[in-house]
A tleap script that builds the chain and sets N, CA, C and O, in Angstrom:
source leaprc.protein.ff14SB
mol = sequence {
  NMET VAL PRO PRO LEU SER PRO ALA ARG ALA
  ALA GLN LEU MET LYS LYS ALA HIE GLY LEU
  GLU THR SER PHE LEU SER GLU MET LEU SER
  TYR THR GLY LEU ASP ALA GLN GLN GLY ASP
  PHE THR GLY GLY VAL GLY GLU ASP GLN PHE
  ALA SER PHE LEU ARG GLU ALA GLN ALA LYS
  ALA MET VAL ASP HIE GLY GLY ILE GLY LEU
  SER GLN SER ILE PHE ASN ALA LEU ALA ARG
  ARG ASP HIE GLY THR CASP
}
set mol.1.N position { 106.780 100.997 89.958 }
set mol.1.CA position { 107.257 99.624 89.841 }
set mol.1.C position { 106.779 99.044 88.513 }
set mol.1.O position { 105.633 99.222 88.101 }
set mol.2.N position { 107.692 98.353 87.873 }
set mol.2.CA position { 107.388 97.736 86.584 }
set mol.2.C position { 106.849 96.332 86.829 }
set mol.2.O position { 107.476 95.542 87.534 }
set mol.3.N position { 105.686 96.014 86.248 }
set mol.3.CA position { 105.139 94.667 86.401 }
set mol.3.C position { 106.037 93.626 85.741 }
set mol.3.O position { 106.755 93.943 84.793 }
set mol.4.N position { 106.004 92.389 86.231 }
set mol.4.CA position { 106.835 91.348 85.614 }
set mol.4.C position { 106.365 91.053 84.178 }
set mol.4.O position { 105.170 90.983 83.889 }
set mol.5.N position { 107.339 90.887 83.312 }
set mol.5.CA position { 107.069 90.589 81.909 }
set mol.5.C position { 107.842 89.346 81.512 }
set mol.5.O position { 108.852 89.010 82.131 }
set mol.6.N position { 107.371 88.672 80.491 }
set mol.6.CA position { 108.142 87.556 79.959 }
set mol.6.C position { 109.410 88.135 79.334 }
set mol.6.O position { 109.405 89.280 78.883 }
set mol.7.N position { 110.486 87.367 79.300 }
set mol.7.CA position { 111.728 87.874 78.703 }
set mol.7.C position { 111.555 88.339 77.254 }
set mol.7.O position { 112.150 89.332 76.836 }
set mol.8.N position { 110.741 87.616 76.505 }
set mol.8.CA position { 110.524 87.997 75.101 }
set mol.8.C position { 109.789 89.326 75.001 }
set mol.8.O position { 110.136 90.174 74.179 }
set mol.9.N position { 108.766 89.507 75.844 }
set mol.9.CA position { 108.000 90.771 75.815 }
set mol.9.C position { 108.865 91.926 76.313 }
set mol.9.O position { 108.800 93.024 75.759 }
set mol.10.N position { 109.664 91.702 77.338 }
set mol.10.CA position { 110.552 92.746 77.857 }
set mol.10.C position { 111.552 93.175 76.786 }
set mol.10.O position { 111.823 94.366 76.628 }
set mol.11.N position { 112.097 92.215 76.056 }
set mol.11.CA position { 113.045 92.527 74.980 }
set mol.11.C position { 112.362 93.323 73.872 }
set mol.11.O position { 112.943 94.257 73.319 }
set mol.12.N position { 111.134 92.949 73.555 }
set mol.12.CA position { 110.375 93.642 72.519 }
set mol.12.C position { 110.099 95.092 72.938 }
set mol.12.O position { 110.273 96.013 72.140 }
set mol.13.N position { 109.674 95.288 74.175 }
set mol.13.CA position { 109.388 96.640 74.655 }
set mol.13.C position { 110.656 97.481 74.745 }
set mol.13.O position { 110.631 98.672 74.436 }
set mol.14.N position { 111.765 96.874 75.167 }
set mol.14.CA position { 113.016 97.627 75.260 }
set mol.14.C position { 113.511 98.027 73.873 }
set mol.14.O position { 114.073 99.108 73.699 }
set mol.15.N position { 113.305 97.165 72.897 }
set mol.15.CA position { 113.690 97.495 71.521 }
set mol.15.C position { 112.894 98.704 71.035 }
set mol.15.O position { 113.450 99.598 70.397 }
set mol.16.N position { 111.610 98.733 71.332 }
set mol.16.CA position { 110.769 99.874 70.953 }
set mol.16.C position { 111.214 101.134 71.691 }
set mol.16.O position { 111.264 102.216 71.105 }
set mol.17.N position { 111.536 100.992 72.973 }
set mol.17.CA position { 111.980 102.139 73.771 }
set mol.17.C position { 113.290 102.693 73.231 }
set mol.17.O position { 113.465 103.909 73.146 }
set mol.18.N position { 114.209 101.809 72.866 }
set mol.18.CA position { 115.481 102.258 72.285 }
set mol.18.C position { 115.239 102.982 70.955 }
set mol.18.O position { 115.891 103.983 70.659 }
set mol.19.N position { 114.305 102.469 70.165 }
set mol.19.CA position { 113.981 103.106 68.895 }
set mol.19.C position { 113.429 104.513 69.088 }
set mol.19.O position { 113.776 105.430 68.345 }
set mol.20.N position { 112.569 104.678 70.087 }
set mol.20.CA position { 112.020 106.001 70.358 }
set mol.20.C position { 113.091 106.959 70.861 }
set mol.20.O position { 113.118 108.122 70.459 }
set mol.21.N position { 113.979 106.479 71.741 }
set mol.21.CA position { 115.056 107.340 72.225 }
set mol.21.C position { 115.997 107.708 71.073 }
set mol.21.O position { 116.459 108.846 70.990 }
set mol.22.N position { 116.278 106.765 70.200 }
set mol.22.CA position { 117.133 107.036 69.047 }
set mol.22.C position { 116.512 108.117 68.165 }
set mol.22.O position { 117.205 109.037 67.730 }
set mol.23.N position { 115.220 108.009 67.900 }
set mol.23.CA position { 114.534 109.007 67.079 }
set mol.23.C position { 114.572 110.381 67.738 }
set mol.23.O position { 114.803 111.392 67.075 }
set mol.24.N position { 114.346 110.406 69.042 }
set mol.24.CA position { 114.371 111.667 69.787 }
set mol.24.C position { 115.752 112.311 69.702 }
set mol.24.O position { 115.874 113.496 69.394 }
set mol.25.N position { 116.794 111.519 69.980 }
set mol.25.CA position { 118.149 112.066 69.954 }
set mol.25.C position { 118.558 112.502 68.551 }
set mol.25.O position { 119.246 113.510 68.390 }
set mol.26.N position { 118.142 111.757 67.547 }
set mol.26.CA position { 118.445 112.126 66.165 }
set mol.26.C position { 117.827 113.482 65.837 }
set mol.26.O position { 118.469 114.331 65.219 }
set mol.27.N position { 116.606 113.677 66.245 }
set mol.27.CA position { 115.935 114.952 66.003 }
set mol.27.C position { 116.628 116.081 66.761 }
set mol.27.O position { 116.796 117.176 66.224 }
set mol.28.N position { 117.025 115.825 67.989 }
set mol.28.CA position { 117.723 116.849 68.775 }
set mol.28.C position { 119.085 117.186 68.150 }
set mol.28.O position { 119.497 118.346 68.136 }
set mol.29.N position { 119.768 116.177 67.641 }
set mol.29.CA position { 121.052 116.423 66.982 }
set mol.29.C position { 120.885 117.281 65.732 }
set mol.29.O position { 121.794 118.027 65.367 }
set mol.30.N position { 119.742 117.183 65.081 }
set mol.30.CA position { 119.520 117.975 63.868 }
set mol.30.C position { 119.481 119.470 64.175 }
set mol.30.O position { 119.725 120.290 63.290 }
set mol.31.N position { 119.178 119.826 65.418 }
set mol.31.CA position { 119.108 121.238 65.794 }
set mol.31.C position { 120.438 121.790 66.292 }
set mol.31.O position { 120.544 122.987 66.558 }
set mol.32.N position { 121.448 120.944 66.423 }
set mol.32.CA position { 122.730 121.420 66.941 }
set mol.32.C position { 123.535 122.169 65.901 }
set mol.32.O position { 124.379 122.992 66.255 }
set mol.33.N position { 123.296 121.905 64.629 }
set mol.33.CA position { 124.048 122.555 63.575 }
set mol.33.C position { 125.409 121.936 63.344 }
set mol.33.O position { 126.210 122.480 62.585 }
set mol.34.N position { 125.692 120.802 63.986 }
set mol.34.CA position { 126.997 120.169 63.830 }
set mol.34.C position { 127.225 119.654 62.411 }
set mol.34.O position { 128.370 119.504 61.984 }
set mol.35.N position { 126.148 119.383 61.682 }
set mol.35.CA position { 126.308 118.853 60.334 }
set mol.35.C position { 126.414 119.949 59.282 }
set mol.35.O position { 126.630 119.653 58.107 }
set mol.36.N position { 126.267 121.201 59.682 }
set mol.36.CA position { 126.327 122.315 58.738 }
set mol.36.C position { 127.776 122.744 58.547 }
set mol.36.O position { 128.294 123.566 59.301 }
set mol.37.N position { 128.421 122.182 57.535 }
set mol.37.CA position { 129.816 122.491 57.251 }
set mol.37.C position { 129.895 123.645 56.267 }
set mol.37.O position { 129.069 123.754 55.361 }
set mol.38.N position { 130.880 124.500 56.444 }
set mol.38.CA position { 131.104 125.637 55.551 }
set mol.38.C position { 132.493 125.521 54.933 }
set mol.38.O position { 133.415 125.016 55.574 }
set mol.39.N position { 132.647 125.974 53.724 }
set mol.39.CA position { 133.964 125.993 53.101 }
set mol.39.C position { 134.007 125.237 51.795 }
set mol.39.O position { 133.030 124.628 51.359 }
set mol.40.N position { 135.185 125.300 51.183 }
set mol.40.CA position { 135.373 124.692 49.866 }
set mol.40.C position { 135.497 123.173 49.907 }
set mol.40.O position { 135.193 122.505 48.919 }
set mol.41.N position { 135.935 122.623 51.021 }
set mol.41.CA position { 136.223 121.188 51.080 }
set mol.41.C position { 135.174 120.405 51.851 }
set mol.41.O position { 135.502 119.440 52.541 }
set mol.42.N position { 133.935 120.805 51.742 }
set mol.42.CA position { 132.848 120.070 52.384 }
set mol.42.C position { 132.230 119.122 51.378 }
set mol.42.O position { 132.635 119.089 50.215 }
set mol.43.N position { 131.258 118.357 51.819 }
set mol.43.CA position { 130.630 117.371 50.947 }
set mol.43.C position { 129.579 117.935 50.018 }
set mol.43.O position { 129.073 117.222 49.152 }
set mol.44.N position { 129.242 119.198 50.182 }
set mol.44.CA position { 128.269 119.833 49.297 }
set mol.44.C position { 126.887 119.225 49.403 }
set mol.44.O position { 126.426 118.882 50.492 }
set mol.45.N position { 126.225 119.095 48.255 }
set mol.45.CA position { 124.852 118.601 48.209 }
set mol.45.C position { 124.768 117.166 48.714 }
set mol.45.O position { 123.832 116.809 49.430 }
set mol.46.N position { 125.739 116.350 48.345 }
set mol.46.CA position { 125.739 114.954 48.803 }
set mol.46.C position { 125.804 114.849 50.305 }
set mol.46.O position { 125.123 114.020 50.907 }
set mol.47.N position { 126.621 115.688 50.914 }
set mol.47.CA position { 126.729 115.677 52.377 }
set mol.47.C position { 125.400 116.081 53.009 }
set mol.47.O position { 124.969 115.489 53.998 }
set mol.48.N position { 124.760 117.088 52.436 }
set mol.48.CA position { 123.463 117.529 52.954 }
set mol.48.C position { 122.427 116.413 52.881 }
set mol.48.O position { 121.615 116.249 53.791 }
set mol.49.N position { 122.460 115.643 51.785 }
set mol.49.CA position { 121.472 114.592 51.600 }
set mol.49.C position { 121.657 113.433 52.577 }
set mol.49.O position { 120.685 112.782 52.960 }
set mol.50.N position { 122.891 113.175 52.978 }
set mol.50.CA position { 123.147 112.028 53.842 }
set mol.50.C position { 123.359 112.398 55.304 }
set mol.50.O position { 123.651 111.524 56.120 }
set mol.51.N position { 123.219 113.664 55.649 }
set mol.51.CA position { 123.423 114.116 57.025 }
set mol.51.C position { 122.453 113.436 57.988 }
set mol.51.O position { 122.820 113.146 59.127 }
set mol.52.N position { 121.226 113.178 57.553 }
set mol.52.CA position { 120.246 112.544 58.433 }
set mol.52.C position { 120.657 111.111 58.788 }
set mol.52.O position { 120.382 110.639 59.891 }
set mol.53.N position { 121.311 110.425 57.857 }
set mol.53.CA position { 121.793 109.068 58.138 }
set mol.53.C position { 122.901 109.099 59.178 }
set mol.53.O position { 122.964 108.234 60.052 }
set mol.54.N position { 123.769 110.090 59.084 }
set mol.54.CA position { 124.839 110.243 60.059 }
set mol.54.C position { 124.261 110.542 61.442 }
set mol.54.O position { 124.681 109.953 62.439 }
set mol.55.N position { 123.294 111.461 61.494 }
set mol.55.CA position { 122.662 111.783 62.786 }
set mol.55.C position { 121.992 110.560 63.388 }
set mol.55.O position { 122.083 110.332 64.595 }
set mol.56.N position { 121.327 109.778 62.565 }
set mol.56.CA position { 120.651 108.564 63.053 }
set mol.56.C position { 121.672 107.575 63.616 }
set mol.56.O position { 121.445 106.978 64.668 }
set mol.57.N position { 122.791 107.403 62.922 }
set mol.57.CA position { 123.838 106.500 63.391 }
set mol.57.C position { 124.463 107.016 64.685 }
set mol.57.O position { 124.758 106.232 65.587 }
set mol.58.N position { 124.665 108.320 64.779 }
set mol.58.CA position { 125.208 108.897 66.009 }
set mol.58.C position { 124.239 108.712 67.166 }
set mol.58.O position { 124.649 108.370 68.275 }
set mol.59.N position { 122.957 108.937 66.914 }
set mol.59.CA position { 121.950 108.764 67.957 }
set mol.59.C position { 121.876 107.310 68.410 }
set mol.59.O position { 121.765 107.035 69.605 }
set mol.60.N position { 121.939 106.374 67.452 }
set mol.60.CA position { 121.904 104.953 67.813 }
set mol.60.C position { 123.117 104.585 68.656 }
set mol.60.O position { 122.994 103.835 69.624 }
set mol.61.N position { 124.284 105.104 68.298 }
set mol.61.CA position { 125.491 104.838 69.089 }
set mol.61.C position { 125.348 105.395 70.501 }
set mol.61.O position { 125.782 104.768 71.468 }
set mol.62.N position { 124.744 106.563 70.619 }
set mol.62.CA position { 124.520 107.146 71.946 }
set mol.62.C position { 123.617 106.245 72.785 }
set mol.62.O position { 123.903 105.983 73.954 }
set mol.63.N position { 122.531 105.777 72.184 }
set mol.63.CA position { 121.595 104.899 72.900 }
set mol.63.C position { 122.268 103.582 73.265 }
set mol.63.O position { 122.079 103.070 74.369 }
set mol.64.N position { 123.050 103.036 72.344 }
set mol.64.CA position { 123.750 101.773 72.611 }
set mol.64.C position { 124.734 101.896 73.771 }
set mol.64.O position { 125.070 100.899 74.410 }
set mol.65.N position { 125.197 103.112 74.043 }
set mol.65.CA position { 126.141 103.345 75.137 }
set mol.65.C position { 125.480 103.999 76.347 }
set mol.65.O position { 126.155 104.650 77.144 }
set mol.66.N position { 124.174 103.831 76.490 }
set mol.66.CA position { 123.480 104.315 77.673 }
set mol.66.C position { 122.525 105.455 77.444 }
set mol.66.O position { 121.608 105.660 78.239 }
set mol.67.N position { 122.714 106.202 76.381 }
set mol.67.CA position { 121.796 107.283 76.053 }
set mol.67.C position { 121.650 108.301 77.168 }
set mol.67.O position { 122.588 108.570 77.919 }
set mol.68.N position { 120.455 108.858 77.259 }
set mol.68.CA position { 120.169 109.854 78.288 }
set mol.68.C position { 119.176 109.327 79.317 }
set mol.68.O position { 118.670 110.086 80.143 }
set mol.69.N position { 118.900 108.032 79.266 }
set mol.69.CA position { 117.989 107.425 80.229 }
set mol.69.C position { 116.531 107.424 79.809 }
set mol.69.O position { 115.665 106.964 80.552 }
set mol.70.N position { 116.264 107.934 78.631 }
set mol.70.CA position { 114.893 108.005 78.152 }
set mol.70.C position { 114.321 106.621 77.863 }
set mol.70.O position { 113.130 106.389 78.071 }
set mol.71.N position { 115.149 105.711 77.389 }
set mol.71.CA position { 114.681 104.359 77.063 }
set mol.71.C position { 114.057 103.672 78.269 }
set mol.71.O position { 113.009 103.036 78.154 }
set mol.72.N position { 114.696 103.798 79.418 }
set mol.72.CA position { 114.180 103.132 80.612 }
set mol.72.C position { 112.832 103.710 81.020 }
set mol.72.O position { 111.936 102.967 81.421 }
set mol.73.N position { 112.682 105.012 80.924 }
set mol.73.CA position { 111.390 105.645 81.251 }
set mol.73.C position { 110.308 105.193 80.292 }
set mol.73.O position { 109.188 104.888 80.703 }
set mol.74.N position { 110.647 105.150 79.008 }
set mol.74.CA position { 109.676 104.692 78.009 }
set mol.74.C position { 109.334 103.229 78.247 }
set mol.74.O position { 108.167 102.842 78.185 }
set mol.75.N position { 110.357 102.409 78.520 }
set mol.75.CA position { 110.125 100.989 78.797 }
set mol.75.C position { 109.176 100.819 79.979 }
set mol.75.O position { 108.229 100.035 79.910 }
set mol.76.N position { 109.426 101.553 81.063 }
set mol.76.CA position { 108.569 101.452 82.253 }
set mol.76.C position { 107.126 101.816 81.925 }
set mol.76.O position { 106.198 101.137 82.364 }
set mol.77.N position { 106.936 102.885 81.154 }
set mol.77.CA position { 105.592 103.293 80.769 }
set mol.77.C position { 104.920 102.241 79.892 }
set mol.77.O position { 103.739 101.943 80.068 }
set mol.78.N position { 105.670 101.682 78.953 }
set mol.78.CA position { 105.104 100.637 78.091 }
set mol.78.C position { 104.752 99.382 78.883 }
set mol.78.O position { 103.726 98.750 78.630 }
set mol.79.N position { 105.602 99.024 79.838 }
set mol.79.CA position { 105.335 97.826 80.653 }
set mol.79.C position { 104.084 98.018 81.499 }
set mol.79.O position { 103.265 97.107 81.622 }
set mol.80.N position { 103.935 99.218 82.089 }
set mol.80.CA position { 102.734 99.489 82.899 }
set mol.80.C position { 101.490 99.461 82.011 }
set mol.80.O position { 100.454 98.917 82.392 }
set mol.81.N position { 101.607 100.053 80.827 }
set mol.81.CA position { 100.476 100.070 79.905 }
set mol.81.C position { 100.129 98.653 79.457 }
set mol.81.O position { 98.957 98.313 79.295 }
set mol.82.N position { 101.159 97.829 79.259 }
set mol.82.CA position { 100.977 96.455 78.820 }
set mol.82.C position { 100.136 95.660 79.830 }
set mol.82.O position { 99.375 94.766 79.459 }
set mol.83.N position { 100.290 96.007 81.100 }
set mol.83.CA position { 99.560 95.307 82.156 }
set mol.83.C position { 98.314 96.056 82.605 }
set mol.83.O position { 97.615 95.621 83.520 }
set mol.84.N position { 98.043 97.168 81.967 }
set mol.84.CA position { 96.851 97.939 82.308 }
set mol.84.C position { 96.908 98.599 83.673 }
set mol.84.O position { 95.870 98.862 84.281 }
set mol.85.N position { 98.128 98.874 84.166 }
set mol.85.CA position { 98.260 99.478 85.495 }
set mol.85.C position { 98.532 100.973 85.404 }
set mol.85.O position { 98.836 101.608 86.414 }
set mol.86.N position { 98.429 101.534 84.225 }
set mol.86.CA position { 98.695 102.956 84.055 }
set mol.86.C position { 97.428 103.746 84.031 }
set mol.86.O position { 97.466 104.968 83.894 }
savepdb mol mol.pdb
quit
C-alpha cells in the first residue's frame, strides 16, 4: 500500500519514476539493433550520432502511453521510502 502523499509530492515522484522508466527503456532499445541501418541510403555518421536521441524520444513516447508498468512500481517504492515505511 502506498502512503498518502500531497498532490505536489506525488506528481514529483511520478515524474522521477517516468524518467527512470524512460531511461531503462531507452537503454533496452539500444540493444535491439533497430537503429543499425545498412545500405547506401542510410544516414551514415550523422544518423549514428543522433540515434540515441531517437531512442530516448521513442522510450518517452512508450512511457507516455503506459510503458511497461515500471513507473508505477518505482513510484510505489519512492512513496514508501518517502514515508520511511520501506
